[in-house]
C-alpha positions, 0 to 999 in steps of 0.5 A, a space after each residue: 817245737 812239741 816233739 813227745 810226750 804225754 798231756 803237754 797242756 795246760 790252760 794257759 793266761 797270756 800276757 806272760 813275762 819271757 826273757 832270752 840271751 843268745 850268744 851267736 857265732 857269725 850267724 852260723 850257730 848260737 847258745 841260747 839261755 832264756 825262762 817263761 813265765 807260766 801264768 795258770 788258769 788257775 791264778 798260780 805262777 811257774 817259771 820254766 827255763 830252757 837252753 838249747 842250740 839255733 842255726 843260722 839262716 844258712 840252715 833253713 833251706 836243708 831244714 824246710 828240705 828235711 821236713 819234706 823228706 820227713 812228711 813223705 817218709 810217714 804219710 800213709 
């Protein structure tokens, strides 16, 4: 999910390599670390790492409700 920024795009070639490792606690919360290979249209290659939290299936319905509320609050 892209949250913000400016010019957050480039021409990428696919497929590209990716690797992720996550430590999960009872399908409640997980800590994850990963790396992605970026193959640019110009022929160069770069790597981008990421870390984060992932919440389990119990949070899915709550997330959908939150998105509906957010969409309703920003709709003109």
